[in-house]
N, C-alpha and C positions, 0 to 999 in steps of 0.2 A: 504494500500500500504506500503510495507516494504521499508525502506530507506537504503542507503549504510552505512556500518559500518566502512569503511576504505577509504583510498585514493590510492588504489592499482593501478589505471590507470592514476595517475597524470603524466602529460607531454606527454601522448600518444594521437595519433589521430586515430579515428575510423570512418569507413564508415558502415552504416547499411542501407540496402535496404528495401523498403516497410516498412518505419518506421514512418508513421504518425498516426498510430492507432494500436491497438491490441498488439501482441507479439513484433513486430518491434519497436513500440513506447516505450514499457516498457524496451526493451533492450537499446535503445538510452538514455532513461532517466536514467537508472541505471549506464550506462557507464559514463555519464556526472556527475552524483552524486559522482562517484568514481574518478573524476578528469580528465577524458578524454575530449578532444575536439571532438565533434561528428558531422559528416556530415550526415544529414538525407535526405531521398528522397521518392518520390511517383510519380505516374503517373499524379496526379492532382495538379495544382499549388495552388488552394485554400486550399487543405489539407496540403501542405507543409507550407504555410504561417501560418495556424492555429497552427500547431504543433510547429513550430519554436517560434511563439509568446508565446505559453504556457510554453515551456521549458525555454525560456529566462526570463519569468516572475518569474521563480523559481531560477533565478541567475545562470543558467547553460550555459556553453560555447558550443553553437550549431549554425549551419548554415544549409541551405538546398537548394535543387534544384529539379526540375522536372526530373525524370529519369524513362523511360520505359526500363527495363533491357534487353529486346530483341532488342533494338535499339543501334547499335554500336556507333553512334554519341552521344547519351545520356550517354552511359557508359564512353566515352572519356571525356566528360565534368565533369562527376562525379569524375573521378580521377584527373582531372586538378584542381578541387576544393581543393584537399589536397596539398596546396602550400608548407606547411612545412614538408611534408612527410606523410607516412602512416604506422601505426603499426598493425591495426586490421581491418579485413574485415569480416562482417557478411552478408552472402547471405541468405536473408529471403523471397524474393519475390516468390509468387506462385499463380497459378490459378487453378480453377477446373470448366470448363464450361460444364462438362458432369456429371450429377447426375444419373449415371447408373452403372450396373455391368460391369466388365471390357470388356467382349466380346460383350457388347451392345454399347460400345463407338464408335462413328463414326470417320472416319479418320481425318476429319478437327479438331475435338476436341482433338483427340489423339496428333496430330501434335502441337497444341497450348500448350497443357499441357507439352509436352517434350521440346518445344522451350523455355518456361519460366522456368519451374521447374528444368530442367536438363542442357540444353545447355547454358542458360544464367548464371547459377551457375558456370559452367565450364569456360565460357568466362570471368566472373568477376574475378575468381581466377587467370586465365592466365594473364589477363591484369593488375591485381594488383601486380604481381610478381616483376616488376622492382622497384616499390616503397617499397614493403615488404623486398626485399633483402638489402635495405639500412638501415633497422631498426635492432636494436639489439634484438628485441623481436617480430618478425613477427607472426601474428596469423590469421588463416583462420577458420571461423566457419560457417558450413552449418546448416540451420534449416530444418530438415526433418520432420518426423511424426511417431507416433506409428503405423500408417497405413502401413508403410513400413515393419513392423514386423507382425502386426495383421490386415489383410485386412478387410475393411468395404464394404459391398455390394454396397452402394450408391455412393462410390467414388473409383471404381475399378481402373481406369486408373491413377488417382491421386496417389493411393497407390503404383502402379508399379513405377511411377516416383520418389516417395520418397524412395523406396527401392534402386533405382539407386544411390541416394546420399550416401548411405552407402558404395558402391563400390568406388565412386569418392573420398570419404574421405580416405579410406584405401590406394588407389593407389597414391593419391597426397601426403599423409603423408609419404609414403615410399620414394617418389622422393625427398621431401624437408627436410627430417630429418637432413641430413648432413649440411644443410644451416641454421639450428636453426630456421626454420619456422615450427610451429606446425599446423596441420590440424585436426580439430575435428568436431563433429556433435552433435546436440541435436535433440532428437525425442520427441516432446511434445505429450502428450495425448490429450484428449478432453478439450480444453481450451475455456473459455468463451469469445468469440470474435464474430464480425459480420460474419467472414469467416465460423465459425462452426455452426452458428445459425440454418441453414436449417436441420442439423442433428438431432436437438432436438425440431424442431418447432411443430411436431405432438407428442401428448402425448405418443402414442404407441412407436414411435421411441425413444423418450427420455428415457422411461422405459427400452427399449432394450439396449440402449447404456450405461446407468448408471449401468445396471446389469453386464456389463463387467468390471466395475471399482471397485476393492476391497474397495477403500476409499469411494465409493458411492457418489462422487461429481465431478463436473467439476473443472479443474484447473483455476488459474488466470494468466494473462500475466506476472505479476511480479514474479511468481514462475519459469517461464522460464528465465526471466532476471537474476535471481540470478545465475543460472547455466552458462549462457553466460558470466557473469562477472568473474566467477571462471576460465573458459577456457581462457579468455582474459588476465588474470593476471599471475604473476609469480608463483602463487600457483599451476598452472598447467604446469609449465615449462618442466616437464619430461613426459608429457602426449601427445601423438599424435596418430592419426589413430583410435580414439575411438568414440563411440556414447554414450552419456548420455541420458538415458530414464527418462523423467519426466512426468509420466502418472498415478499417483495414484495407482500403482500396477498392471496395465494391463499387460498381457502376452507380452513378448518381445523377443521371440526366433524365428528364421527363421525355 
């Protein structure tokens, strides 16, 4: 696990959704290592408690609460937790209840995917604005996927939802640029998390997926966290409306 090399986020407050494990946890950890106060969240209370305990044991300034991002009351409580203001929002929560090709996805699964992966991301950004507008360095970061560029058969509808985040990034960035609030996106490749495990569970699937990655390996959550810390910092102050691909060289053109 790489550690922070600076204190670029000192004095800033960040909210990271779905941040008790995997990519979200790594981002929250990296932000706190770089000096931010971080509010983490998850749908399960025991996961929040475990993550907060681990990060506090490392001497990091974190707190957490239960938040299902599709629940408006949960989102309200999440932002109320930012009592001292908010500088950074990372929308990371996502679901994929349908392991099928896109046109084999049933309507119920499609609705759930877009409710969490797209609508909730939009609502989080919208509801964060009153707080971000009071910050001198407002940042919105959406976590998308290489699947938005390079669709994978087993997660067709998920890939469509992640492609939608590219458009949300571009249009929100254009709207907020004059207010000095940047909006950027990260498209991780195949990262070693519980979420991606089913893609490589079978040996034949693993070989197929790894053959698409020029670097020949899965990425690690901390490799996404580094990109997120850059986007959250002043080092990316003149960058907005962009998507950073962190995918070991996988193709990333629409």
